[in-house]
C-alpha atoms as an extended CHARMM CRD file, in Angstrom:
* protein
*
       281  EXT
         1         1  UNK       CA            -48.5030000000      -95.9170000000      -53.7040000000  PROA      1               0.0000000000
         2         2  UNK       CA            -48.8380000000      -93.0650000000      -51.7430000000  PROA      2               0.0000000000
         3         3  UNK       CA            -52.0800000000      -91.5400000000      -49.9990000000  PROA      3               0.0000000000
         4         4  UNK       CA            -51.9300000000      -88.9330000000      -52.8650000000  PROA      4               0.0000000000
         5         5  UNK       CA            -51.1070000000      -91.8780000000      -55.4100000000  PROA      5               0.0000000000
         6         6  UNK       CA            -47.9480000000      -90.0460000000      -56.8350000000  PROA      6               0.0000000000
         7         7  UNK       CA            -45.0060000000      -89.3130000000      -56.0080000000  PROA      7               0.0000000000
         8         8  UNK       CA            -44.8150000000      -85.8290000000      -54.5240000000  PROA      8               0.0000000000
         9         9  UNK       CA            -41.6460000000      -83.6040000000      -54.6190000000  PROA      9               0.0000000000
        10        10  UNK       CA            -40.5280000000      -80.3610000000      -52.5940000000  PROA      10              0.0000000000
        11        11  UNK       CA            -37.5410000000      -79.2980000000      -55.3580000000  PROA      11              0.0000000000
        12        12  UNK       CA            -36.3630000000      -76.8210000000      -53.0350000000  PROA      12              0.0000000000
        13        13  UNK       CA            -36.1540000000      -76.7380000000      -49.2910000000  PROA      13              0.0000000000
        14        14  UNK       CA            -33.6650000000      -76.2710000000      -46.5150000000  PROA      14              0.0000000000
        15        15  UNK       CA            -33.3570000000      -78.0500000000      -43.1430000000  PROA      15              0.0000000000
        16        16  UNK       CA            -31.2810000000      -76.8460000000      -40.1370000000  PROA      16              0.0000000000
        17        17  UNK       CA            -30.8740000000      -79.3810000000      -37.4340000000  PROA      17              0.0000000000
        18        18  UNK       CA            -30.8940000000      -76.2800000000      -35.3470000000  PROA      18              0.0000000000
        19        19  UNK       CA            -34.2020000000      -75.0670000000      -35.5980000000  PROA      19              0.0000000000
        20        20  UNK       CA            -37.0330000000      -77.8990000000      -37.2320000000  PROA      20              0.0000000000
        21        21  UNK       CA            -34.7360000000      -80.1230000000      -38.8620000000  PROA      21              0.0000000000
        22        22  UNK       CA            -36.1220000000      -83.4720000000      -39.3520000000  PROA      22              0.0000000000
        23        23  UNK       CA            -39.5520000000      -82.3320000000      -37.5710000000  PROA      23              0.0000000000
        24        24  UNK       CA            -40.2300000000      -80.5910000000      -40.9750000000  PROA      24              0.0000000000
        25        25  UNK       CA            -39.0940000000      -83.4850000000      -43.5110000000  PROA      25              0.0000000000
        26        26  UNK       CA            -41.8950000000      -85.5030000000      -40.7080000000  PROA      26              0.0000000000
        27        27  UNK       CA            -44.4210000000      -82.7830000000      -41.2580000000  PROA      27              0.0000000000
        28        28  UNK       CA            -43.9090000000      -83.0670000000      -45.0590000000  PROA      28              0.0000000000
        29        29  UNK       CA            -44.1830000000      -86.7500000000      -45.1480000000  PROA      29              0.0000000000
        30        30  UNK       CA            -47.2060000000      -86.7970000000      -42.8950000000  PROA      30              0.0000000000
        31        31  UNK       CA            -49.2590000000      -84.2020000000      -45.1670000000  PROA      31              0.0000000000
        32        32  UNK       CA            -48.0830000000      -86.8260000000      -48.5870000000  PROA      32              0.0000000000
        33        33  UNK       CA            -44.7680000000      -85.4960000000      -49.4120000000  PROA      33              0.0000000000
        34        34  UNK       CA            -42.0560000000      -88.4170000000      -50.4640000000  PROA      34              0.0000000000
        35        35  UNK       CA            -39.2670000000      -86.6990000000      -51.7540000000  PROA      35              0.0000000000
        36        36  UNK       CA            -37.1800000000      -83.9300000000      -51.0220000000  PROA      36              0.0000000000
        37        37  UNK       CA            -34.1370000000      -81.8880000000      -52.6990000000  PROA      37              0.0000000000
        38        38  UNK       CA            -32.6370000000      -80.4880000000      -49.4810000000  PROA      38              0.0000000000
        39        39  UNK       CA            -30.1650000000      -77.2840000000      -50.4470000000  PROA      39              0.0000000000
        40        40  UNK       CA            -27.4950000000      -76.1270000000      -48.3420000000  PROA      40              0.0000000000
        41        41  UNK       CA            -28.5190000000      -73.2770000000      -46.1450000000  PROA      41              0.0000000000
        42        42  UNK       CA            -26.2500000000      -70.0720000000      -47.0590000000  PROA      42              0.0000000000
        43        43  UNK       CA            -22.6590000000      -70.9890000000      -45.5040000000  PROA      43              0.0000000000
        44        44  UNK       CA            -23.2740000000      -67.6800000000      -43.3830000000  PROA      44              0.0000000000
        45        45  UNK       CA            -26.0880000000      -69.3510000000      -41.4670000000  PROA      45              0.0000000000
        46        46  UNK       CA            -23.6650000000      -71.9560000000      -40.4250000000  PROA      46              0.0000000000
        47        47  UNK       CA            -21.4430000000      -69.7080000000      -39.0790000000  PROA      47              0.0000000000
        48        48  UNK       CA            -19.4040000000      -69.7760000000      -41.9060000000  PROA      48              0.0000000000
        49        49  UNK       CA            -17.2340000000      -67.3120000000      -43.0420000000  PROA      49              0.0000000000
        50        50  UNK       CA            -14.9860000000      -68.6960000000      -46.3250000000  PROA      50              0.0000000000
        51        51  UNK       CA            -11.4110000000      -67.5310000000      -46.9590000000  PROA      51              0.0000000000
        52        52  UNK       CA            -10.8290000000      -70.6570000000      -49.4810000000  PROA      52              0.0000000000
        53        53  UNK       CA            -13.4750000000      -73.1110000000      -50.9900000000  PROA      53              0.0000000000
        54        54  UNK       CA            -12.7660000000      -75.5620000000      -48.6820000000  PROA      54              0.0000000000
        55        55  UNK       CA            -14.0290000000      -73.3770000000      -45.7930000000  PROA      55              0.0000000000
        56        56  UNK       CA            -17.4980000000      -74.6460000000      -47.4590000000  PROA      56              0.0000000000
        57        57  UNK       CA            -16.7080000000      -78.3690000000      -47.1780000000  PROA      57              0.0000000000
        58        58  UNK       CA            -18.5490000000      -78.4940000000      -43.3520000000  PROA      58              0.0000000000
        59        59  UNK       CA            -21.6400000000      -76.5840000000      -44.6510000000  PROA      59              0.0000000000
        60        60  UNK       CA            -21.7650000000      -79.3110000000      -47.4230000000  PROA      60              0.0000000000
        61        61  UNK       CA            -21.2990000000      -82.2650000000      -45.2070000000  PROA      61              0.0000000000
        62        62  UNK       CA            -24.2640000000      -80.9290000000      -42.6240000000  PROA      62              0.0000000000
        63        63  UNK       CA            -26.5230000000      -80.7550000000      -45.7500000000  PROA      63              0.0000000000
        64        64  UNK       CA            -25.7620000000      -84.3740000000      -46.7530000000  PROA      64              0.0000000000
        65        65  UNK       CA            -26.0180000000      -85.7360000000      -42.8270000000  PROA      65              0.0000000000
        66        66  UNK       CA            -29.3580000000      -84.3820000000      -42.5000000000  PROA      66              0.0000000000
        67        67  UNK       CA            -30.6500000000      -85.9090000000      -45.9140000000  PROA      67              0.0000000000
        68        68  UNK       CA            -29.1050000000      -88.7000000000      -45.0230000000  PROA      68              0.0000000000
        69        69  UNK       CA            -31.3650000000      -88.5950000000      -41.6470000000  PROA      69              0.0000000000
        70        70  UNK       CA            -34.7100000000      -87.1850000000      -43.8840000000  PROA      70              0.0000000000
        71        71  UNK       CA            -34.4610000000      -90.1330000000      -45.9360000000  PROA      71              0.0000000000
        72        72  UNK       CA            -35.6040000000      -92.7810000000      -42.9070000000  PROA      72              0.0000000000
        73        73  UNK       CA            -38.6800000000      -90.5960000000      -42.4860000000  PROA      73              0.0000000000
        74        74  UNK       CA            -39.8460000000      -90.2290000000      -45.8640000000  PROA      74              0.0000000000
        75        75  UNK       CA            -41.7760000000      -93.0240000000      -47.8580000000  PROA      75              0.0000000000
        76        76  UNK       CA            -39.4870000000      -92.1290000000      -51.0140000000  PROA      76              0.0000000000
        77        77  UNK       CA            -36.0290000000      -90.3410000000      -50.9110000000  PROA      77              0.0000000000
        78        78  UNK       CA            -34.1710000000      -87.2860000000      -50.5290000000  PROA      78              0.0000000000
        79        79  UNK       CA            -30.9190000000      -85.5980000000      -52.2300000000  PROA      79              0.0000000000
        80        80  UNK       CA            -28.5720000000      -82.9950000000      -51.8230000000  PROA      80              0.0000000000
        81        81  UNK       CA            -28.1800000000      -79.8110000000      -53.9040000000  PROA      81              0.0000000000
        82        82  UNK       CA            -24.7600000000      -77.9940000000      -53.3460000000  PROA      82              0.0000000000
        83        83  UNK       CA            -23.3910000000      -74.5550000000      -53.4080000000  PROA      83              0.0000000000
        84        84  UNK       CA            -22.7200000000      -71.3230000000      -52.6530000000  PROA      84              0.0000000000
        85        85  UNK       CA            -25.4840000000      -68.5400000000      -52.2070000000  PROA      85              0.0000000000
        86        86  UNK       CA            -25.5920000000      -65.7020000000      -54.5270000000  PROA      86              0.0000000000
        87        87  UNK       CA            -25.8990000000      -63.2560000000      -51.5430000000  PROA      87              0.0000000000
        88        88  UNK       CA            -22.6930000000      -63.7690000000      -50.0660000000  PROA      88              0.0000000000
        89        89  UNK       CA            -20.9370000000      -61.6490000000      -52.8810000000  PROA      89              0.0000000000
        90        90  UNK       CA            -22.2540000000      -58.6210000000      -51.1520000000  PROA      90              0.0000000000
        91        91  UNK       CA            -20.8930000000      -60.0040000000      -47.5840000000  PROA      91              0.0000000000
        92        92  UNK       CA            -17.8720000000      -60.5380000000      -49.1790000000  PROA      92              0.0000000000
        93        93  UNK       CA            -17.3720000000      -57.3500000000      -51.2970000000  PROA      93              0.0000000000
        94        94  UNK       CA            -19.7860000000      -54.6170000000      -49.0230000000  PROA      94              0.0000000000
        95        95  UNK       CA            -18.8970000000      -56.4830000000      -45.1130000000  PROA      95              0.0000000000
        96        96  UNK       CA            -15.1970000000      -57.5660000000      -46.1470000000  PROA      96              0.0000000000
        97        97  UNK       CA            -14.0980000000      -55.8820000000      -48.4360000000  PROA      97              0.0000000000
        98        98  UNK       CA            -12.9030000000      -57.7670000000      -50.8700000000  PROA      98              0.0000000000
        99        99  UNK       CA            -12.7220000000      -56.5210000000      -54.3960000000  PROA      99              0.0000000000
       100       100  UNK       CA            -15.8310000000      -57.8750000000      -56.8590000000  PROA      100             0.0000000000
       101       101  UNK       CA            -13.0130000000      -60.1430000000      -58.4590000000  PROA      101             0.0000000000
       102       102  UNK       CA            -11.6390000000      -62.0310000000      -55.6160000000  PROA      102             0.0000000000
       103       103  UNK       CA            -15.0890000000      -62.7140000000      -54.2130000000  PROA      103             0.0000000000
       104       104  UNK       CA            -15.7900000000      -64.4040000000      -57.1480000000  PROA      104             0.0000000000
       105       105  UNK       CA            -12.6400000000      -66.2470000000      -57.3860000000  PROA      105             0.0000000000
       106       106  UNK       CA            -13.8830000000      -66.9710000000      -53.7220000000  PROA      106             0.0000000000
       107       107  UNK       CA            -16.9810000000      -68.3410000000      -54.6470000000  PROA      107             0.0000000000
       108       108  UNK       CA            -15.8900000000      -70.0190000000      -57.6770000000  PROA      108             0.0000000000
       109       109  UNK       CA            -14.0530000000      -72.0020000000      -55.3330000000  PROA      109             0.0000000000
       110       110  UNK       CA            -16.8470000000      -73.2710000000      -53.3360000000  PROA      110             0.0000000000
       111       111  UNK       CA            -18.3970000000      -74.4360000000      -56.1060000000  PROA      111             0.0000000000
       112       112  UNK       CA            -15.4230000000      -76.8240000000      -56.5890000000  PROA      112             0.0000000000
       113       113  UNK       CA            -15.3360000000      -77.4130000000      -53.3590000000  PROA      113             0.0000000000
       114       114  UNK       CA            -19.7150000000      -78.5270000000      -54.1150000000  PROA      114             0.0000000000
       115       115  UNK       CA            -18.6350000000      -80.2150000000      -56.8610000000  PROA      115             0.0000000000
       116       116  UNK       CA            -15.9830000000      -82.7170000000      -55.4080000000  PROA      116             0.0000000000
       117       117  UNK       CA            -18.7500000000      -83.4660000000      -53.1160000000  PROA      117             0.0000000000
       118       118  UNK       CA            -20.8600000000      -84.5850000000      -55.9700000000  PROA      118             0.0000000000
       119       119  UNK       CA            -18.6930000000      -86.1450000000      -57.6940000000  PROA      119             0.0000000000
       120       120  UNK       CA            -18.5980000000      -89.0160000000      -55.0730000000  PROA      120             0.0000000000
       121       121  UNK       CA            -22.3290000000      -89.6540000000      -55.4990000000  PROA      121             0.0000000000
       122       122  UNK       CA            -24.0790000000      -87.8190000000      -52.6430000000  PROA      122             0.0000000000
       123       123  UNK       CA            -25.4500000000      -84.9020000000      -54.9710000000  PROA      123             0.0000000000
       124       124  UNK       CA            -27.3260000000      -84.5950000000      -57.8440000000  PROA      124             0.0000000000
       125       125  UNK       CA            -27.3390000000      -80.8430000000      -58.0540000000  PROA      125             0.0000000000
       126       126  UNK       CA            -24.9720000000      -77.8220000000      -57.8310000000  PROA      126             0.0000000000
       127       127  UNK       CA            -26.4760000000      -74.3290000000      -56.6230000000  PROA      127             0.0000000000
       128       128  UNK       CA            -25.4540000000      -70.9590000000      -57.7680000000  PROA      128             0.0000000000
       129       129  UNK       CA            -27.1390000000      -67.7420000000      -59.1860000000  PROA      129             0.0000000000
       130       130  UNK       CA            -27.0960000000      -63.5400000000      -59.2210000000  PROA      130             0.0000000000
       131       131  UNK       CA            -28.1670000000      -61.4290000000      -56.6960000000  PROA      131             0.0000000000
       132       132  UNK       CA            -31.8440000000      -60.8940000000      -56.6770000000  PROA      132             0.0000000000
       133       133  UNK       CA            -31.5890000000      -56.8470000000      -55.5050000000  PROA      133             0.0000000000
       134       134  UNK       CA            -29.5770000000      -54.2470000000      -57.0540000000  PROA      134             0.0000000000
       135       135  UNK       CA            -26.1850000000      -54.3830000000      -57.3520000000  PROA      135             0.0000000000
       136       136  UNK       CA            -23.3520000000      -52.4950000000      -59.3490000000  PROA      136             0.0000000000
       137       137  UNK       CA            -22.0060000000      -53.3470000000      -62.8630000000  PROA      137             0.0000000000
       138       138  UNK       CA            -19.0000000000      -54.9870000000      -61.1080000000  PROA      138             0.0000000000
       139       139  UNK       CA            -20.7520000000      -57.2540000000      -58.8390000000  PROA      139             0.0000000000
       140       140  UNK       CA            -23.1400000000      -58.7070000000      -61.4270000000  PROA      140             0.0000000000
       141       141  UNK       CA            -20.4500000000      -59.2930000000      -63.7830000000  PROA      141             0.0000000000
       142       142  UNK       CA            -18.6090000000      -61.2840000000      -61.3500000000  PROA      142             0.0000000000
       143       143  UNK       CA            -21.6420000000      -63.2240000000      -60.0340000000  PROA      143             0.0000000000
       144       144  UNK       CA            -22.3040000000      -64.0860000000      -64.0940000000  PROA      144             0.0000000000
       145       145  UNK       CA            -18.6020000000      -65.0530000000      -64.0320000000  PROA      145             0.0000000000
       146       146  UNK       CA            -19.8570000000      -67.5230000000      -61.1720000000  PROA      146             0.0000000000
       147       147  UNK       CA            -22.8860000000      -69.0290000000      -63.3110000000  PROA      147             0.0000000000
       148       148  UNK       CA            -20.4710000000      -69.4690000000      -66.0370000000  PROA      148             0.0000000000
       149       149  UNK       CA            -18.3720000000      -71.5030000000      -63.5210000000  PROA      149             0.0000000000
       150       150  UNK       CA            -21.1870000000      -73.5930000000      -62.6830000000  PROA      150             0.0000000000
       151       151  UNK       CA            -22.2480000000      -74.2380000000      -65.5530000000  PROA      151             0.0000000000
       152       152  UNK       CA            -19.2130000000      -76.0880000000      -66.6750000000  PROA      152             0.0000000000
       153       153  UNK       CA            -18.9520000000      -77.8150000000      -63.3090000000  PROA      153             0.0000000000
       154       154  UNK       CA            -22.2520000000      -79.4300000000      -63.6610000000  PROA      154             0.0000000000
       155       155  UNK       CA            -21.3830000000      -79.9160000000      -67.1750000000  PROA      155             0.0000000000
       156       156  UNK       CA            -17.9680000000      -81.8200000000      -65.7990000000  PROA      156             0.0000000000
       157       157  UNK       CA            -19.4810000000      -83.6470000000      -62.9530000000  PROA      157             0.0000000000
       158       158  UNK       CA            -23.0320000000      -84.6150000000      -64.7370000000  PROA      158             0.0000000000
       159       159  UNK       CA            -25.6300000000      -82.8880000000      -62.3320000000  PROA      159             0.0000000000
       160       160  UNK       CA            -27.7690000000      -79.9690000000      -62.9440000000  PROA      160             0.0000000000
       161       161  UNK       CA            -27.6600000000      -76.7430000000      -61.9080000000  PROA      161             0.0000000000
       162       162  UNK       CA            -30.1680000000      -74.6790000000      -59.5490000000  PROA      162             0.0000000000
       163       163  UNK       CA            -30.2670000000      -70.9200000000      -59.8300000000  PROA      163             0.0000000000
       164       164  UNK       CA            -31.3470000000      -68.1230000000      -57.0900000000  PROA      164             0.0000000000
       165       165  UNK       CA            -31.7110000000      -65.2350000000      -59.6250000000  PROA      165             0.0000000000
       166       166  UNK       CA            -33.6190000000      -62.2200000000      -59.8810000000  PROA      166             0.0000000000
       167       167  UNK       CA            -37.6570000000      -62.7260000000      -60.7320000000  PROA      167             0.0000000000
       168       168  UNK       CA            -37.8010000000      -63.3430000000      -64.0850000000  PROA      168             0.0000000000
       169       169  UNK       CA            -39.2580000000      -65.4380000000      -66.8550000000  PROA      169             0.0000000000
       170       170  UNK       CA            -36.3240000000      -65.0510000000      -69.0960000000  PROA      170             0.0000000000
       171       171  UNK       CA            -33.6260000000      -66.5280000000      -68.9100000000  PROA      171             0.0000000000
       172       172  UNK       CA            -32.3510000000      -67.1310000000      -71.8440000000  PROA      172             0.0000000000
       173       173  UNK       CA            -29.1510000000      -65.6370000000      -71.7150000000  PROA      173             0.0000000000
       174       174  UNK       CA            -28.1580000000      -68.2750000000      -68.7790000000  PROA      174             0.0000000000
       175       175  UNK       CA            -29.5350000000      -71.3480000000      -71.1530000000  PROA      175             0.0000000000
       176       176  UNK       CA            -27.0820000000      -69.8620000000      -73.7640000000  PROA      176             0.0000000000
       177       177  UNK       CA            -24.1670000000      -70.3110000000      -71.0400000000  PROA      177             0.0000000000
       178       178  UNK       CA            -24.8680000000      -73.6730000000      -70.0330000000  PROA      178             0.0000000000
       179       179  UNK       CA            -25.0140000000      -74.7200000000      -73.8120000000  PROA      179             0.0000000000
       180       180  UNK       CA            -22.0290000000      -73.2440000000      -74.1290000000  PROA      180             0.0000000000
       181       181  UNK       CA            -20.3870000000      -75.1180000000      -71.4060000000  PROA      181             0.0000000000
       182       182  UNK       CA            -22.5510000000      -77.8460000000      -72.3150000000  PROA      182             0.0000000000
       183       183  UNK       CA            -24.8220000000      -78.6770000000      -70.0920000000  PROA      183             0.0000000000
       184       184  UNK       CA            -28.2750000000      -78.9160000000      -71.2490000000  PROA      184             0.0000000000
       185       185  UNK       CA            -30.2980000000      -75.8370000000      -70.5180000000  PROA      185             0.0000000000
       186       186  UNK       CA            -33.1020000000      -78.0610000000      -69.5870000000  PROA      186             0.0000000000
       187       187  UNK       CA            -31.0510000000      -79.3580000000      -66.5540000000  PROA      187             0.0000000000
       188       188  UNK       CA            -30.3500000000      -75.4500000000      -65.3310000000  PROA      188             0.0000000000
       189       189  UNK       CA            -33.4390000000      -74.7740000000      -62.5190000000  PROA      189             0.0000000000
       190       190  UNK       CA            -34.6480000000      -71.2560000000      -61.8640000000  PROA      190             0.0000000000
       191       191  UNK       CA            -35.4370000000      -71.6890000000      -57.8370000000  PROA      191             0.0000000000
       192       192  UNK       CA            -37.9860000000      -69.6350000000      -56.8770000000  PROA      192             0.0000000000
       193       193  UNK       CA            -39.9920000000      -69.2240000000      -60.1690000000  PROA      193             0.0000000000
       194       194  UNK       CA            -43.0580000000      -68.1810000000      -61.4810000000  PROA      194             0.0000000000
       195       195  UNK       CA            -45.7450000000      -70.0460000000      -64.0600000000  PROA      195             0.0000000000
       196       196  UNK       CA            -43.8900000000      -69.3050000000      -66.7880000000  PROA      196             0.0000000000
       197       197  UNK       CA            -40.4150000000      -69.4200000000      -67.7140000000  PROA      197             0.0000000000
       198       198  UNK       CA            -37.8900000000      -69.3250000000      -71.2010000000  PROA      198             0.0000000000
       199       199  UNK       CA            -34.5130000000      -70.7060000000      -71.3320000000  PROA      199             0.0000000000
       200       200  UNK       CA            -34.4670000000      -72.7540000000      -67.9930000000  PROA      200             0.0000000000
       201       201  UNK       CA            -36.6760000000      -74.8680000000      -66.1060000000  PROA      201             0.0000000000
       202       202  UNK       CA            -38.9340000000      -73.1240000000      -63.4520000000  PROA      202             0.0000000000
       203       203  UNK       CA            -39.1920000000      -74.5180000000      -59.9350000000  PROA      203             0.0000000000
       204       204  UNK       CA            -42.5020000000      -73.0640000000      -59.2960000000  PROA      204             0.0000000000
       205       205  UNK       CA            -43.3220000000      -71.5490000000      -55.9460000000  PROA      205             0.0000000000
       206       206  UNK       CA            -46.3760000000      -72.8000000000      -54.6390000000  PROA      206             0.0000000000
       207       207  UNK       CA            -48.8880000000      -70.2690000000      -55.2360000000  PROA      207             0.0000000000
       208       208  UNK       CA            -52.3970000000      -71.1480000000      -56.9030000000  PROA      208             0.0000000000
       209       209  UNK       CA            -52.0420000000      -68.5630000000      -59.6670000000  PROA      209             0.0000000000
       210       210  UNK       CA            -48.1060000000      -69.4570000000      -60.5290000000  PROA      210             0.0000000000
       211       211  UNK       CA            -49.1000000000      -73.5620000000      -60.2450000000  PROA      211             0.0000000000
       212       212  UNK       CA            -52.0980000000      -72.8410000000      -62.3200000000  PROA      212             0.0000000000
       213       213  UNK       CA            -49.8990000000      -70.9490000000      -65.1670000000  PROA      213             0.0000000000
       214       214  UNK       CA            -47.7070000000      -73.5090000000      -65.4850000000  PROA      214             0.0000000000
       215       215  UNK       CA            -50.1100000000      -76.9040000000      -65.3020000000  PROA      215             0.0000000000
       216       216  UNK       CA            -51.8140000000      -75.1490000000      -68.5270000000  PROA      216             0.0000000000
       217       217  UNK       CA            -48.5850000000      -74.4290000000      -70.4410000000  PROA      217             0.0000000000
       218       218  UNK       CA            -47.9780000000      -77.5760000000      -70.5000000000  PROA      218             0.0000000000
       219       219  UNK       CA            -44.4980000000      -77.1460000000      -70.7170000000  PROA      219             0.0000000000
       220       220  UNK       CA            -41.8230000000      -79.2690000000      -67.8270000000  PROA      220             0.0000000000
       221       221  UNK       CA            -41.7190000000      -77.8870000000      -64.4460000000  PROA      221             0.0000000000
       222       222  UNK       CA            -41.1410000000      -78.4370000000      -60.6930000000  PROA      222             0.0000000000
       223       223  UNK       CA            -42.8000000000      -77.5890000000      -57.6400000000  PROA      223             0.0000000000
       224       224  UNK       CA            -40.6900000000      -75.8570000000      -54.0300000000  PROA      224             0.0000000000
       225       225  UNK       CA            -41.7780000000      -74.2540000000      -50.9560000000  PROA      225             0.0000000000
       226       226  UNK       CA            -38.2380000000      -72.6240000000      -50.5300000000  PROA      226             0.0000000000
       227       227  UNK       CA            -39.2200000000      -73.4230000000      -46.6480000000  PROA      227             0.0000000000
       228       228  UNK       CA            -35.5730000000      -71.6780000000      -44.4800000000  PROA      228             0.0000000000
       229       229  UNK       CA            -35.9540000000      -73.9870000000      -41.0520000000  PROA      229             0.0000000000
       230       230  UNK       CA            -35.2700000000      -70.2910000000      -39.5760000000  PROA      230             0.0000000000
       231       231  UNK       CA            -36.6560000000      -70.6100000000      -36.1990000000  PROA      231             0.0000000000
       232       232  UNK       CA            -37.3810000000      -66.4010000000      -36.1640000000  PROA      232             0.0000000000
       233       233  UNK       CA            -39.3160000000      -67.0390000000      -39.5650000000  PROA      233             0.0000000000
       234       234  UNK       CA            -41.6860000000      -70.0320000000      -38.4730000000  PROA      234             0.0000000000
       235       235  UNK       CA            -43.1680000000      -71.1460000000      -41.6570000000  PROA      235             0.0000000000
       236       236  UNK       CA            -40.9710000000      -69.3500000000      -44.3200000000  PROA      236             0.0000000000
       237       237  UNK       CA            -41.4130000000      -69.2570000000      -47.5390000000  PROA      237             0.0000000000
       238       238  UNK       CA            -43.8760000000      -71.6820000000      -47.2220000000  PROA      238             0.0000000000
       239       239  UNK       CA            -44.2240000000      -73.9420000000      -44.5340000000  PROA      239             0.0000000000
       240       240  UNK       CA            -43.5540000000      -78.0410000000      -45.9610000000  PROA      240             0.0000000000
       241       241  UNK       CA            -46.8590000000      -79.0070000000      -45.5800000000  PROA      241             0.0000000000
       242       242  UNK       CA            -47.4250000000      -77.1540000000      -48.6080000000  PROA      242             0.0000000000
       243       243  UNK       CA            -46.5040000000      -79.0150000000      -52.0700000000  PROA      243             0.0000000000
       244       244  UNK       CA            -48.2240000000      -81.8860000000      -50.8990000000  PROA      244             0.0000000000
       245       245  UNK       CA            -51.6090000000      -79.5010000000      -50.5380000000  PROA      245             0.0000000000
       246       246  UNK       CA            -51.2080000000      -78.3600000000      -53.6410000000  PROA      246             0.0000000000
       247       247  UNK       CA            -50.4670000000      -81.1780000000      -55.3970000000  PROA      247             0.0000000000
       248       248  UNK       CA            -54.2020000000      -82.3260000000      -54.0200000000  PROA      248             0.0000000000
       249       249  UNK       CA            -55.6200000000      -78.3780000000      -55.2800000000  PROA      249             0.0000000000
       250       250  UNK       CA            -54.0240000000      -79.3890000000      -58.6730000000  PROA      250             0.0000000000
       251       251  UNK       CA            -55.5520000000      -82.4680000000      -59.0090000000  PROA      251             0.0000000000
       252       252  UNK       CA            -59.3870000000      -81.1520000000      -57.8030000000  PROA      252             0.0000000000
       253       253  UNK       CA            -58.6050000000      -79.2100000000      -60.3360000000  PROA      253             0.0000000000
       254       254  UNK       CA            -58.0860000000      -81.4110000000      -63.1850000000  PROA      254             0.0000000000
       255       255  UNK       CA            -54.6200000000      -81.5610000000      -63.2320000000  PROA      255             0.0000000000
       256       256  UNK       CA            -53.0800000000      -84.8210000000      -63.5290000000  PROA      256             0.0000000000
       257       257  UNK       CA            -50.9440000000      -84.5050000000      -66.6020000000  PROA      257             0.0000000000
       258       258  UNK       CA            -49.6180000000      -81.3100000000      -64.8040000000  PROA      258             0.0000000000
       259       259  UNK       CA            -48.5040000000      -83.3830000000      -61.1660000000  PROA      259             0.0000000000
       260       260  UNK       CA            -46.9640000000      -85.9670000000      -63.1230000000  PROA      260             0.0000000000
       261       261  UNK       CA            -45.3610000000      -83.5360000000      -65.5020000000  PROA      261             0.0000000000
       262       262  UNK       CA            -44.0460000000      -82.2080000000      -61.9890000000  PROA      262             0.0000000000
       263       263  UNK       CA            -42.8780000000      -85.4300000000      -59.6900000000  PROA      263             0.0000000000
       264       264  UNK       CA            -42.1040000000      -87.6410000000      -62.2050000000  PROA      264             0.0000000000
       265       265  UNK       CA            -41.2150000000      -86.1810000000      -66.0710000000  PROA      265             0.0000000000
       266       266  UNK       CA            -39.4750000000      -83.7070000000      -64.8660000000  PROA      266             0.0000000000
       267       267  UNK       CA            -37.3310000000      -84.9790000000      -61.9130000000  PROA      267             0.0000000000
       268       268  UNK       CA            -36.0330000000      -87.7020000000      -64.4200000000  PROA      268             0.0000000000
       269       269  UNK       CA            -35.3670000000      -85.2830000000      -66.9750000000  PROA      269             0.0000000000
       270       270  UNK       CA            -33.7750000000      -82.7460000000      -64.8640000000  PROA      270             0.0000000000
       271       271  UNK       CA            -31.6040000000      -84.7110000000      -61.8400000000  PROA      271             0.0000000000
       272       272  UNK       CA            -31.7720000000      -88.1850000000      -63.1870000000  PROA      272             0.0000000000
       273       273  UNK       CA            -34.1010000000      -89.4120000000      -60.6650000000  PROA      273             0.0000000000
       274       274  UNK       CA            -36.7820000000      -91.7130000000      -60.8490000000  PROA      274             0.0000000000
       275       275  UNK       CA            -39.6830000000      -90.5640000000      -58.1030000000  PROA      275             0.0000000000
       276       276  UNK       CA            -41.7280000000      -93.7710000000      -58.8170000000  PROA      276             0.0000000000
       277       277  UNK       CA            -39.0300000000      -96.4480000000      -58.8840000000  PROA      277             0.0000000000
       278       278  UNK       CA            -37.7300000000      -94.7770000000      -55.1340000000  PROA      278             0.0000000000
       279       279  UNK       CA            -41.1370000000      -95.0850000000      -53.2630000000  PROA      279             0.0000000000
       280       280  UNK       CA            -41.4920000000      -98.1260000000      -50.5570000000  PROA      280             0.0000000000
       281       281  UNK       CA            -43.6440000000     -100.6000000000      -51.2960000000  PROA      281             0.0000000000
């Protein structure tokens, strides 16, 4: 068993070979972290301005490559989460002049490409969402259509779905779309969540107040940093050592059951991953 006596999973962070890359994964491991879910960076961060779904493939392949390398420095395992950042719709509509419908269709094609990679057993979840900032009604509706499509593709492939959305404690609307698509709403994860969330599973940012709320609620949750691995924003959003440190903090406060829920039970229920069986002896 690990130094902390438990698997330690960061549910959402980014790695970038042009920035800290594997050094960030090593920092996580040295702090006591064992497992990672690595989400592809927004396509434009890698210089990809897509015209069709296939144009997203290099973004996904780079994430898969980084995950394979990260596995070598962890006592546990790592898995990719692949998809299309919801902020892309604003770049397509505002910067490139696409209609919201055309932007929607291109983003859905990107989700299809991510699902194709995942269908080969190379990812455990898709990523989608809607803007966390104000947009007009047409862009909002188009973004929700992308989420619905992502629910359908996740259901088709037996995957979980991570969502980037506005700050909210209520995603029962998305839960109903997931259920309609045949996807268990518990397998829909709100990235960058607070300690409470109705409808889907929260991936709680590692602020102490939010973690305390989640731990005391007794409901399934995950923990994340959303580390962005950007040289211009070192440590943003939270550094890769944060989840292991917060696990220690939770255990010191008597939240052993919550730690097991976040790092063993919920990862199994949401992603079908066994963080105990994948630990090195």
